[in-house]
N, CA, C, O and the ligand as a Tripos MOL2 file, in Angstrom:
@<TRIPOS>MOLECULE
protein
  273   271    69     0     0
PROTEIN
NO_CHARGES

@<TRIPOS>ATOM
      1 N         -22.2360   36.0710 -130.8750 N.3       1 MET1
      2 CA        -23.6990   35.9570 -130.5100 C.3       1 MET1
      3 C         -24.4920   35.8110 -131.7510 C.2       1 MET1
      4 O         -24.2660   36.4970 -132.7480 O.2       1 MET1
      5 N         -25.4990   34.8420 -131.6830 N.am      2 GLU2
      6 CA        -26.3440   34.6850 -132.7870 C.3       2 GLU2
      7 C         -27.7970   34.9100 -132.3700 C.2       2 GLU2
      8 O         -28.1020   34.8460 -131.1790 O.2       2 GLU2
      9 N         -28.6830   35.1670 -133.2970 N.am      3 ASN3
     10 CA        -29.9990   35.4350 -133.1360 C.3       3 ASN3
     11 C         -30.8330   34.1610 -133.1830 C.2       3 ASN3
     12 O         -30.8720   33.5060 -134.2250 O.2       3 ASN3
     13 N         -31.4720   33.8000 -132.1440 N.am      4 TYR4
     14 CA        -32.1140   32.4840 -132.1390 C.3       4 TYR4
     15 C         -33.6740   32.5990 -132.2160 C.2       4 TYR4
     16 O         -34.2790   33.5770 -131.7780 O.2       4 TYR4
     17 N         -34.2510   31.5710 -132.7820 N.am      5 TYR5
     18 CA        -35.7570   31.5090 -132.9360 C.3       5 TYR5
     19 C         -36.1940   30.1400 -132.4430 C.2       5 TYR5
     20 O         -35.4130   29.1880 -132.4480 O.2       5 TYR5
     21 N         -37.4780   30.0450 -132.0080 N.am      6 VAL6
     22 CA        -38.0930   28.7630 -131.7210 C.3       6 VAL6
     23 C         -39.3490   28.6670 -132.5210 C.2       6 VAL6
     24 O         -40.0770   29.6480 -132.6710 O.2       6 VAL6
     25 N         -39.6110   27.5040 -133.0340 N.am      7 HIS7
     26 CA        -40.7710   27.2870 -133.8270 C.3       7 HIS7
     27 C         -41.9360   27.1220 -132.8710 C.2       7 HIS7
     28 O         -41.8730   26.4270 -131.8580 O.2       7 HIS7
     29 N         -43.0410   27.8300 -133.2720 N.am      8 LYS8
     30 CA        -44.1710   27.9610 -132.4230 C.3       8 LYS8
     31 C         -44.9980   26.6020 -132.4960 C.2       8 LYS8
     32 O         -45.6960   26.2480 -131.5460 O.2       8 LYS8
     33 N         -44.8940   25.9010 -133.5980 N.am      9 LEU9
     34 CA        -45.5450   24.6740 -133.7330 C.3       9 LEU9
     35 C         -44.5850   23.4170 -133.6450 C.2       9 LEU9
     36 O         -43.3810   23.5130 -133.8830 O.2       9 LEU9
     37 N         -45.1710   22.2940 -133.3060 N.am     10 THR10
     38 CA        -44.3130   21.1650 -133.0440 C.3      10 THR10
     39 C         -44.0280   20.3660 -134.3230 C.2      10 THR10
     40 O         -44.8120   20.3930 -135.2720 O.2      10 THR10
     41 N         -42.8860   19.6500 -134.3310 N.am     11 ASP11
     42 CA        -42.6690   18.7280 -135.4480 C.3      11 ASP11
     43 C         -43.4170   17.3870 -135.1580 C.2      11 ASP11
     44 O         -44.1790   17.2590 -134.1990 O.2      11 ASP11
     45 N         -43.1520   16.4320 -136.0270 N.am     12 ASN12
     46 CA        -43.8160   15.1490 -135.7810 C.3      12 ASN12
     47 C         -43.4630   14.3620 -134.6740 C.2      12 ASN12
     48 O         -44.0480   13.3020 -134.4520 O.2      12 ASN12
     49 N         -42.5000   14.8110 -133.9130 N.am     13 LYS13
     50 CA        -42.1000   14.2040 -132.6090 C.3      13 LYS13
     51 C         -42.6080   14.9540 -131.4220 C.2      13 LYS13
     52 O         -42.3670   14.5450 -130.2860 O.2      13 LYS13
     53 N         -43.3320   16.0860 -131.6510 N.am     14 GLY14
     54 CA        -43.7550   16.9630 -130.6160 C.3      14 GLY14
     55 C         -42.7700   17.9120 -130.0860 C.2      14 GLY14
     56 O         -42.9880   18.4940 -129.0230 O.2      14 GLY14
     57 N         -41.7300   18.0960 -130.7430 N.am     15 ASP15
     58 CA        -40.5910   18.9490 -130.3700 C.3      15 ASP15
     59 C         -40.7950   20.4110 -130.9570 C.2      15 ASP15
     60 O         -41.2540   20.5670 -132.0880 O.2      15 ASP15
     61 N         -40.4490   21.4300 -130.1740 N.am     16 HIS16
     62 CA        -40.3870   22.7530 -130.7400 C.3      16 HIS16
     63 C         -38.9700   22.9000 -131.0880 C.2      16 HIS16
     64 O         -38.1040   22.8420 -130.2150 O.2      16 HIS16
     65 N         -38.6730   23.1020 -132.4290 N.am     17 GLU17
     66 CA        -37.2640   23.2730 -132.8470 C.3      17 GLU17
     67 C         -36.7890   24.6380 -132.6990 C.2      17 GLU17
     68 O         -37.5390   25.5840 -132.9410 O.2      17 GLU17
     69 N         -35.4680   24.8130 -132.2770 N.am     18 VAL18
     70 CA        -34.8820   26.0990 -132.2580 C.3      18 VAL18
     71 C         -33.9060   26.1880 -133.4660 C.2      18 VAL18
     72 O         -33.3330   25.2090 -133.9440 O.2      18 VAL18
     73 N         -33.7800   27.4480 -133.9000 N.am     19 HIS19
     74 CA        -32.9900   27.7050 -135.0660 C.3      19 HIS19
     75 C         -32.1540   29.0110 -134.9210 C.2      19 HIS19
     76 O         -32.5320   29.9280 -134.1920 O.2      19 HIS19
     77 N         -31.0080   29.0580 -135.6400 N.am     20 VAL20
     78 CA        -30.3190   30.2950 -135.7910 C.3      20 VAL20
     79 C         -30.8950   31.0120 -136.9370 C.2      20 VAL20
     80 O         -31.2920   30.4070 -137.9330 O.2      20 VAL20
     81 N         -30.9530   32.3690 -136.8080 N.am     21 GLU21
     82 CA        -31.5050   33.2220 -137.8120 C.3      21 GLU21
     83 C         -30.7010   32.9190 -139.1480 C.2      21 GLU21
     84 O         -29.4740   32.8270 -139.1690 O.2      21 GLU21
     85 N         -31.4840   32.7770 -140.2150 N.am     22 GLY22
     86 CA        -30.8600   32.5630 -141.5680 C.3      22 GLY22
     87 C         -30.8880   30.9980 -141.9070 C.2      22 GLY22
     88 O         -30.5740   30.6370 -143.0410 O.2      22 GLY22
     89 N         -31.2170   30.1800 -141.0480 N.am     23 CYS23
     90 CA        -31.3430   28.7280 -141.2780 C.3      23 CYS23
     91 C         -32.3140   28.6000 -142.3810 C.2      23 CYS23
     92 O         -33.3560   29.2550 -142.3490 O.2      23 CYS23
     93 N         -32.0330   27.7700 -143.3900 N.am     24 ASN24
     94 CA        -32.9840   27.6200 -144.5090 C.3      24 ASN24
     95 C         -34.1000   26.6830 -144.1840 C.2      24 ASN24
     96 O         -34.9470   26.4110 -145.0350 O.2      24 ASN24
     97 N         -34.1290   26.1830 -142.9890 N.am     25 LYS25
     98 CA        -35.4010   25.3990 -142.5450 C.3      25 LYS25
     99 C         -36.4480   26.2590 -141.9690 C.2      25 LYS25
    100 O         -37.5520   25.8000 -141.6750 O.2      25 LYS25
    101 N         -36.1080   27.5860 -141.7890 N.am     26 MET26
    102 CA        -37.0920   28.5920 -141.2580 C.3      26 MET26
    103 C         -37.7920   29.1120 -142.4300 C.2      26 MET26
    104 O         -37.4230   30.1880 -142.9010 O.2      26 MET26
    105 N         -38.7640   28.4660 -142.9510 N.am     27 THR27
    106 CA        -39.4790   28.8710 -144.1790 C.3      27 THR27
    107 C         -40.6040   29.8650 -143.9120 C.2      27 THR27
    108 O         -40.6780   30.8910 -144.5880 O.2      27 THR27
    109 N         -41.4580   29.6010 -142.9730 N.am     28 VAL28
    110 CA        -42.5900   30.4910 -142.7940 C.3      28 VAL28
    111 C         -42.3210   31.2900 -141.5280 C.2      28 VAL28
    112 O         -42.5570   30.7840 -140.4310 O.2      28 VAL28
    113 N         -41.7960   32.6210 -141.6540 N.am     29 SER29
    114 CA        -41.3010   33.3640 -140.5390 C.3      29 SER29
    115 C         -42.3400   33.6370 -139.5180 C.2      29 SER29
    116 O         -41.9770   33.7820 -138.3510 O.2      29 SER29
    117 N         -43.6210   33.7250 -139.8380 N.am     30 GLU30
    118 CA        -44.6070   34.0310 -138.8830 C.3      30 GLU30
    119 C         -44.7610   32.8640 -137.8440 C.2      30 GLU30
    120 O         -45.3000   33.0980 -136.7630 O.2      30 GLU30
    121 N         -44.3380   31.7260 -138.1270 N.am     31 ASN31
    122 CA        -44.4410   30.5670 -137.2360 C.3      31 ASN31
    123 C         -43.2310   30.5470 -136.2310 C.2      31 ASN31
    124 O         -43.1210   29.5990 -135.4540 O.2      31 ASN31
    125 N         -42.3810   31.5120 -136.2340 N.am     32 PHE32
    126 CA        -41.2370   31.4840 -135.3820 C.3      32 PHE32
    127 C         -41.2270   32.6520 -134.3540 C.2      32 PHE32
    128 O         -41.5830   33.7710 -134.7250 O.2      32 PHE32
    129 N         -40.8450   32.4340 -133.1190 N.am     33 LYS33
    130 CA        -40.7320   33.4570 -132.1300 C.3      33 LYS33
    131 C         -39.2820   33.7200 -131.9090 C.2      33 LYS33
    132 O         -38.4650   32.8050 -131.8040 O.2      33 LYS33
    133 N         -38.9750   34.9850 -131.8390 N.am     34 ASN34
    134 CA        -37.6340   35.3630 -131.6320 C.3      34 ASN34
    135 C         -37.2990   35.2440 -130.1130 C.2      34 ASN34
    136 O         -38.0390   35.7430 -129.2650 O.2      34 ASN34
    137 N         -36.2070   34.5950 -129.8140 N.am     35 LEU35
    138 CA        -35.7160   34.3680 -128.3860 C.3      35 LEU35
    139 C         -34.7480   35.3740 -127.9940 C.2      35 LEU35
    140 O         -34.5600   35.5730 -126.7930 O.2      35 LEU35
    141 N         -34.0870   36.0550 -128.9070 N.am     36 GLY36
    142 CA        -33.0630   37.0110 -128.6090 C.3      36 GLY36
    143 C         -31.6860   36.3770 -129.0230 C.2      36 GLY36
    144 O         -31.6050   35.3670 -129.7230 O.2      36 GLY36
    145 N         -30.6540   37.0430 -128.5400 N.am     37 GLN37
    146 CA        -29.2440   36.6050 -128.8320 C.3      37 GLN37
    147 C         -28.6250   35.7710 -127.7190 C.2      37 GLN37
    148 O         -28.7460   36.0450 -126.5250 O.2      37 GLN37
    149 N         -27.9730   34.7640 -128.1890 N.am     38 PHE38
    150 CA        -27.3380   33.8480 -127.2650 C.3      38 PHE38
    151 C         -25.9930   33.4860 -127.8390 C.2      38 PHE38
    152 O         -25.7840   33.5200 -129.0520 O.2      38 PHE38
    153 N         -25.0190   33.1150 -126.8880 N.am     39 SER39
    154 CA        -23.7030   32.7520 -127.4340 C.3      39 SER39
    155 C         -23.6600   31.3050 -127.8870 C.2      39 SER39
    156 O         -22.7530   30.9300 -128.6300 O.2      39 SER39
    157 N         -24.6200   30.4690 -127.4610 N.am     40 ASN40
    158 CA        -24.5740   29.0630 -127.9680 C.3      40 ASN40
    159 C         -26.0500   28.5680 -127.8840 C.2      40 ASN40
    160 O         -26.9390   29.1950 -127.3070 O.2      40 ASN40
    161 N         -26.2150   27.3850 -128.5170 N.am     41 CYS41
    162 CA        -27.5400   26.8270 -128.5830 C.3      41 CYS41
    163 C         -28.1290   26.3830 -127.3270 C.2      41 CYS41
    164 O         -29.3400   26.4420 -127.1160 O.2      41 CYS41
    165 N         -27.2010   25.8990 -126.4190 N.am     42 ARG42
    166 CA        -27.7290   25.4010 -125.0360 C.3      42 ARG42
    167 C         -28.5070   26.4770 -124.2970 C.2      42 ARG42
    168 O         -29.5570   26.2370 -123.7010 O.2      42 ARG42
    169 N         -27.8900   27.7790 -124.3710 N.am     43 ALA43
    170 CA        -28.5480   28.8480 -123.6490 C.3      43 ALA43
    171 C         -29.8090   29.0950 -124.3100 C.2      43 ALA43
    172 O         -30.7590   29.4440 -123.6090 O.2      43 ALA43
    173 N         -29.9660   28.9550 -125.6550 N.am     44 ASP44
    174 CA        -31.1460   29.1890 -126.4570 C.3      44 ASP44
    175 C         -32.1820   28.2040 -125.9500 C.2      44 ASP44
    176 O         -33.2910   28.5910 -125.5790 O.2      44 ASP44
    177 N         -31.7910   26.8390 -125.9350 N.am     45 VAL45
    178 CA        -32.7570   25.8120 -125.5680 C.3      45 VAL45
    179 C         -33.2790   25.9760 -124.1780 C.2      45 VAL45
    180 O         -34.4470   25.6970 -123.9110 O.2      45 VAL45
    181 N         -32.4010   26.4420 -123.2530 N.am     46 ALA46
    182 CA        -32.8400   26.7190 -121.9130 C.3      46 ALA46
    183 C         -33.9220   27.8550 -121.9130 C.2      46 ALA46
    184 O         -34.9090   27.7820 -121.1810 O.2      46 ALA46
    185 N         -33.7140   28.8380 -122.7050 N.am     47 GLU47
    186 CA        -34.6690   29.9900 -122.8200 C.3      47 GLU47
    187 C         -36.0220   29.4080 -123.3870 C.2      47 GLU47
    188 O         -37.1180   29.6920 -122.9020 O.2      47 GLU47
    189 N         -35.8460   28.6080 -124.4070 N.am     48 ALA48
    190 CA        -37.0650   28.1480 -125.1390 C.3      48 ALA48
    191 C         -37.9430   27.2560 -124.2290 C.2      48 ALA48
    192 O         -39.1690   27.2350 -124.3370 O.2      48 ALA48
    193 N         -37.2310   26.4970 -123.2960 N.am     49 LYS49
    194 CA        -37.9280   25.6200 -122.3980 C.3      49 LYS49
    195 C         -38.7770   26.4170 -121.2880 C.2      49 LYS49
    196 O         -39.6030   25.8650 -120.5620 O.2      49 LYS49
    197 N         -38.4830   27.7050 -121.2540 N.am     50 LYS50
    198 CA        -39.4140   28.4890 -120.3670 C.3      50 LYS50
    199 C         -40.8320   28.5950 -121.0240 C.2      50 LYS50
    200 O         -41.8390   28.7590 -120.3340 O.2      50 LYS50
    201 N         -40.8640   28.4990 -122.3270 N.am     51 ASN51
    202 CA        -42.1200   28.6030 -123.0660 C.3      51 ASN51
    203 C         -42.6890   27.3160 -123.5020 C.2      51 ASN51
    204 O         -43.9080   27.2020 -123.6350 O.2      51 ASN51
    205 N         -41.8830   26.3420 -123.7310 N.am     52 TYR52
    206 CA        -42.3490   25.0300 -124.2550 C.3      52 TYR52
    207 C         -41.7150   23.8960 -123.4690 C.2      52 TYR52
    208 O         -40.5660   24.0260 -123.0460 O.2      52 TYR52
    209 N         -42.3980   22.8180 -123.2620 N.am     53 ASN53
    210 CA        -41.9160   21.6470 -122.4380 C.3      53 ASN53
    211 C         -40.8370   20.9240 -123.3350 C.2      53 ASN53
    212 O         -39.7910   20.5320 -122.8180 O.2      53 ASN53
    213 N         -41.0790   20.7570 -124.6160 N.am     54 GLN54
    214 CA        -40.2840   19.7850 -125.3830 C.3      54 GLN54
    215 C         -39.5570   20.6600 -126.4880 C.2      54 GLN54
    216 O         -40.1960   21.1980 -127.3920 O.2      54 GLN54
    217 N         -38.2890   20.7610 -126.3700 N.am     55 VAL55
    218 CA        -37.5120   21.6290 -127.2260 C.3      55 VAL55
    219 C         -36.2990   20.8380 -127.7790 C.2      55 VAL55
    220 O         -35.6600   20.0660 -127.0650 O.2      55 VAL55
    221 N         -36.0180   21.0600 -129.0510 N.am     56 ASN56
    222 CA        -34.9670   20.2980 -129.6210 C.3      56 ASN56
    223 C         -34.1920   21.2410 -130.5660 C.2      56 ASN56
    224 O         -34.8270   22.1060 -131.1700 O.2      56 ASN56
    225 N         -32.8790   21.1290 -130.7250 N.am     57 GLY57
    226 CA        -32.1410   21.8760 -131.6070 C.3      57 GLY57
    227 C         -32.3420   21.4300 -133.0370 C.2      57 GLY57
    228 O         -32.6160   20.2530 -133.2720 O.2      57 GLY57
    229 N         -32.2140   22.3350 -134.0120 N.am     58 CYS58
    230 CA        -32.4190   22.0110 -135.3570 C.3      58 CYS58
    231 C         -31.2470   21.1610 -135.8700 C.2      58 CYS58
    232 O         -30.1090   21.5370 -135.5910 O.2      58 CYS58
    233 N         -31.4210   20.0840 -136.5720 N.am     59 PHE59
    234 CA        -30.4380   19.1850 -137.0360 C.3      59 PHE59
    235 C         -29.3460   19.9950 -137.8530 C.2      59 PHE59
    236 O         -28.1560   19.6860 -137.7920 O.2      59 PHE59
    237 N         -29.7890   20.9890 -138.5790 N.am     60 TYR60
    238 CA        -28.9410   21.6010 -139.4960 C.3      60 TYR60
    239 C         -28.1510   22.8340 -138.8960 C.2      60 TYR60
    240 O         -26.9420   22.9260 -139.1130 O.2      60 TYR60
    241 N         -28.8010   23.7560 -138.1660 N.am     61 CYS61
    242 CA        -28.1430   24.8750 -137.7130 C.3      61 CYS61
    243 C         -27.7710   24.7600 -136.1410 C.2      61 CYS61
    244 O         -26.9240   25.5090 -135.6540 O.2      61 CYS61
    245 N         -28.3950   23.8560 -135.4310 N.am     62 CYS62
    246 CA        -28.0810   23.6360 -133.9980 C.3      62 CYS62
    247 C         -27.7270   22.1890 -133.7470 C.2      62 CYS62
    248 O         -28.2170   21.5800 -132.7970 O.2      62 CYS62
    249 N         -26.9220   21.6650 -134.5530 N.am     63 ASN63
    250 CA        -26.6880   20.1560 -134.4830 C.3      63 ASN63
    251 C         -26.1480   19.7890 -133.1820 C.2      63 ASN63
    252 O         -26.4140   18.6790 -132.7230 O.2      63 ASN63
    253 N         -25.3540   20.6820 -132.4870 N.am     64 GLU64
    254 CA        -24.7350   20.3790 -131.1810 C.3      64 GLU64
    255 C         -25.9400   20.1370 -130.1590 C.2      64 GLU64
    256 O         -25.8070   19.3710 -129.2050 O.2      64 GLU64
    257 N         -27.0270   20.7770 -130.3930 N.am     65 CYS65
    258 CA        -28.1520   20.6710 -129.3850 C.3      65 CYS65
    259 C         -29.2150   19.7510 -129.9680 C.2      65 CYS65
    260 O         -30.2880   19.6530 -129.3730 O.2      65 CYS65
    261 N         -28.9940   19.0650 -131.0950 N.am     66 HIS66
    262 CA        -30.0190   18.2070 -131.6330 C.3      66 HIS66
    263 C         -29.9510   16.7950 -130.9110 C.2      66 HIS66
    264 O         -28.8980   16.1780 -130.7450 O.2      66 HIS66
    265 N         -31.0690   16.4060 -130.5470 N.am     67 THR67
    266 CA        -31.1970   15.0310 -129.9890 C.3      67 THR67
    267 C         -32.1960   14.2000 -130.8160 C.2      67 THR67
    268 O         -33.0570   14.7620 -131.4930 O.2      67 THR67
    269 N         -32.0830   12.8910 -130.7600 N.am     68 GLN68
    270 CA        -32.9570   12.0910 -131.5850 C.3      68 GLN68
    271 C         -34.3530   12.1620 -130.9260 C.2      68 GLN68
    272 O         -35.3030   11.5630 -131.4280 O.2      68 GLN68
    273 ZN        -32.2440   25.3400 -138.2590 Zn       69 ZN69
@<TRIPOS>BOND
     1     1     2 1
     2     2     3 1
     3     3     4 2
     4     3     5 am
     5     5     6 1
     6     6     7 1
     7     7     8 2
     8     7     9 am
     9     9    10 1
    10    10    11 1
    11    11    12 2
    12    11    13 am
    13    13    14 1
    14    14    15 1
    15    15    16 2
    16    15    17 am
    17    17    18 1
    18    18    19 1
    19    19    20 2
    20    19    21 am
    21    21    22 1
    22    22    23 1
    23    23    24 2
    24    23    25 am
    25    25    26 1
    26    26    27 1
    27    27    28 2
    28    27    29 am
    29    29    30 1
    30    30    31 1
    31    31    32 2
    32    31    33 am
    33    33    34 1
    34    34    35 1
    35    35    36 2
    36    35    37 am
    37    37    38 1
    38    38    39 1
    39    39    40 2
    40    39    41 am
    41    41    42 1
    42    42    43 1
    43    43    44 2
    44    43    45 am
    45    45    46 1
    46    46    47 1
    47    47    48 2
    48    47    49 am
    49    49    50 1
    50    50    51 1
    51    51    52 2
    52    51    53 am
    53    53    54 1
    54    54    55 1
    55    55    56 2
    56    55    57 am
    57    57    58 1
    58    58    59 1
    59    59    60 2
    60    59    61 am
    61    61    62 1
    62    62    63 1
    63    63    64 2
    64    63    65 am
    65    65    66 1
    66    66    67 1
    67    67    68 2
    68    67    69 am
    69    69    70 1
    70    70    71 1
    71    71    72 2
    72    71    73 am
    73    73    74 1
    74    74    75 1
    75    75    76 2
    76    75    77 am
    77    77    78 1
    78    78    79 1
    79    79    80 2
    80    79    81 am
    81    81    82 1
    82    82    83 1
    83    83    84 2
    84    83    85 am
    85    85    86 1
    86    86    87 1
    87    87    88 2
    88    87    89 am
    89    89    90 1
    90    90    91 1
    91    91    92 2
    92    91    93 am
    93    93    94 1
    94    94    95 1
    95    95    96 2
    96    95    97 am
    97    97    98 1
    98    98    99 1
    99    99   100 2
   100    99   101 am
   101   101   102 1
   102   102   103 1
   103   103   104 2
   104   103   105 am
   105   105   106 1
   106   106   107 1
   107   107   108 2
   108   107   109 am
   109   109   110 1
   110   110   111 1
   111   111   112 2
   112   111   113 am
   113   113   114 1
   114   114   115 1
   115   115   116 2
   116   115   117 am
   117   117   118 1
   118   118   119 1
   119   119   120 2
   120   119   121 am
   121   121   122 1
   122   122   123 1
   123   123   124 2
   124   123   125 am
   125   125   126 1
   126   126   127 1
   127   127   128 2
   128   127   129 am
   129   129   130 1
   130   130   131 1
   131   131   132 2
   132   131   133 am
   133   133   134 1
   134   134   135 1
   135   135   136 2
   136   135   137 am
   137   137   138 1
   138   138   139 1
   139   139   140 2
   140   139   141 am
   141   141   142 1
   142   142   143 1
   143   143   144 2
   144   143   145 am
   145   145   146 1
   146   146   147 1
   147   147   148 2
   148   147   149 am
   149   149   150 1
   150   150   151 1
   151   151   152 2
   152   151   153 am
   153   153   154 1
   154   154   155 1
   155   155   156 2
   156   155   157 am
   157   157   158 1
   158   158   159 1
   159   159   160 2
   160   159   161 am
   161   161   162 1
   162   162   163 1
   163   163   164 2
   164   163   165 am
   165   165   166 1
   166   166   167 1
   167   167   168 2
   168   167   169 am
   169   169   170 1
   170   170   171 1
   171   171   172 2
   172   171   173 am
   173   173   174 1
   174   174   175 1
   175   175   176 2
   176   175   177 am
   177   177   178 1
   178   178   179 1
   179   179   180 2
   180   179   181 am
   181   181   182 1
   182   182   183 1
   183   183   184 2
   184   183   185 am
   185   185   186 1
   186   186   187 1
   187   187   188 2
   188   187   189 am
   189   189   190 1
   190   190   191 1
   191   191   192 2
   192   191   193 am
   193   193   194 1
   194   194   195 1
   195   195   196 2
   196   195   197 am
   197   197   198 1
   198   198   199 1
   199   199   200 2
   200   199   201 am
   201   201   202 1
   202   202   203 1
   203   203   204 2
   204   203   205 am
   205   205   206 1
   206   206   207 1
   207   207   208 2
   208   207   209 am
   209   209   210 1
   210   210   211 1
   211   211   212 2
   212   211   213 am
   213   213   214 1
   214   214   215 1
   215   215   216 2
   216   215   217 am
   217   217   218 1
   218   218   219 1
   219   219   220 2
   220   219   221 am
   221   221   222 1
   222   222   223 1
   223   223   224 2
   224   223   225 am
   225   225   226 1
   226   226   227 1
   227   227   228 2
   228   227   229 am
   229   229   230 1
   230   230   231 1
   231   231   232 2
   232   231   233 am
   233   233   234 1
   234   234   235 1
   235   235   236 2
   236   235   237 am
   237   237   238 1
   238   238   239 1
   239   239   240 2
   240   239   241 am
   241   241   242 1
   242   242   243 1
   243   243   244 2
   244   243   245 am
   245   245   246 1
   246   246   247 1
   247   247   248 2
   248   247   249 am
   249   249   250 1
   250   250   251 1
   251   251   252 2
   252   251   253 am
   253   253   254 1
   254   254   255 1
   255   255   256 2
   256   255   257 am
   257   257   258 1
   258   258   259 1
   259   259   260 2
   260   259   261 am
   261   261   262 1
   262   262   263 1
   263   263   264 2
   264   263   265 am
   265   265   266 1
   266   266   267 1
   267   267   268 2
   268   267   269 am
   269   269   270 1
   270   270   271 1
   271   271   272 2
@<TRIPOS>SUBSTRUCTURE
     1 MET1         2 RESIDUE 1 A MET
     2 GLU2         6 RESIDUE 1 A GLU
     3 ASN3        10 RESIDUE 1 A ASN
     4 TYR4        14 RESIDUE 1 A TYR
     5 TYR5        18 RESIDUE 1 A TYR
     6 VAL6        22 RESIDUE 1 A VAL
     7 HIS7        26 RESIDUE 1 A HIS
     8 LYS8        30 RESIDUE 1 A LYS
     9 LEU9        34 RESIDUE 1 A LEU
    10 THR10       38 RESIDUE 1 A THR
    11 ASP11       42 RESIDUE 1 A ASP
    12 ASN12       46 RESIDUE 1 A ASN
    13 LYS13       50 RESIDUE 1 A LYS
    14 GLY14       54 RESIDUE 1 A GLY
    15 ASP15       58 RESIDUE 1 A ASP
    16 HIS16       62 RESIDUE 1 A HIS
    17 GLU17       66 RESIDUE 1 A GLU
    18 VAL18       70 RESIDUE 1 A VAL
    19 HIS19       74 RESIDUE 1 A HIS
    20 VAL20       78 RESIDUE 1 A VAL
    21 GLU21       82 RESIDUE 1 A GLU
    22 GLY22       86 RESIDUE 1 A GLY
    23 CYS23       90 RESIDUE 1 A CYS
    24 ASN24       94 RESIDUE 1 A ASN
    25 LYS25       98 RESIDUE 1 A LYS
    26 MET26      102 RESIDUE 1 A MET
    27 THR27      106 RESIDUE 1 A THR
    28 VAL28      110 RESIDUE 1 A VAL
    29 SER29      114 RESIDUE 1 A SER
    30 GLU30      118 RESIDUE 1 A GLU
    31 ASN31      122 RESIDUE 1 A ASN
    32 PHE32      126 RESIDUE 1 A PHE
    33 LYS33      130 RESIDUE 1 A LYS
    34 ASN34      134 RESIDUE 1 A ASN
    35 LEU35      138 RESIDUE 1 A LEU
    36 GLY36      142 RESIDUE 1 A GLY
    37 GLN37      146 RESIDUE 1 A GLN
    38 PHE38      150 RESIDUE 1 A PHE
    39 SER39      154 RESIDUE 1 A SER
    40 ASN40      158 RESIDUE 1 A ASN
    41 CYS41      162 RESIDUE 1 A CYS
    42 ARG42      166 RESIDUE 1 A ARG
    43 ALA43      170 RESIDUE 1 A ALA
    44 ASP44      174 RESIDUE 1 A ASP
    45 VAL45      178 RESIDUE 1 A VAL
    46 ALA46      182 RESIDUE 1 A ALA
    47 GLU47      186 RESIDUE 1 A GLU
    48 ALA48      190 RESIDUE 1 A ALA
    49 LYS49      194 RESIDUE 1 A LYS
    50 LYS50      198 RESIDUE 1 A LYS
    51 ASN51      202 RESIDUE 1 A ASN
    52 TYR52      206 RESIDUE 1 A TYR
    53 ASN53      210 RESIDUE 1 A ASN
    54 GLN54      214 RESIDUE 1 A GLN
    55 VAL55      218 RESIDUE 1 A VAL
    56 ASN56      222 RESIDUE 1 A ASN
    57 GLY57      226 RESIDUE 1 A GLY
    58 CYS58      230 RESIDUE 1 A CYS
    59 PHE59      234 RESIDUE 1 A PHE
    60 TYR60      238 RESIDUE 1 A TYR
    61 CYS61      242 RESIDUE 1 A CYS
    62 CYS62      246 RESIDUE 1 A CYS
    63 ASN63      250 RESIDUE 1 A ASN
    64 GLU64      254 RESIDUE 1 A GLU
    65 CYS65      258 RESIDUE 1 A CYS
    66 HIS66      262 RESIDUE 1 A HIS
    67 THR67      266 RESIDUE 1 A THR
    68 GLN68      270 RESIDUE 1 A GLN
    69 ZN69       273 GROUP 0 **** ****
């Protein structure tokens, strides 16, 4: 299980990116909301979509869930 976070702000495509704790793209911690522990990024993205319409996995830490 990994601890997942979602960015409260959108990137330049309007996506809220999800990250695994410790990802070096998570620079300003106050901009991230902890979603809890999940066994994979797909479960995390599903949870994040309850809060945000447009969610994407981080290219670096959630590459399996990253879409263009
Ligand atoms: Zn990341």
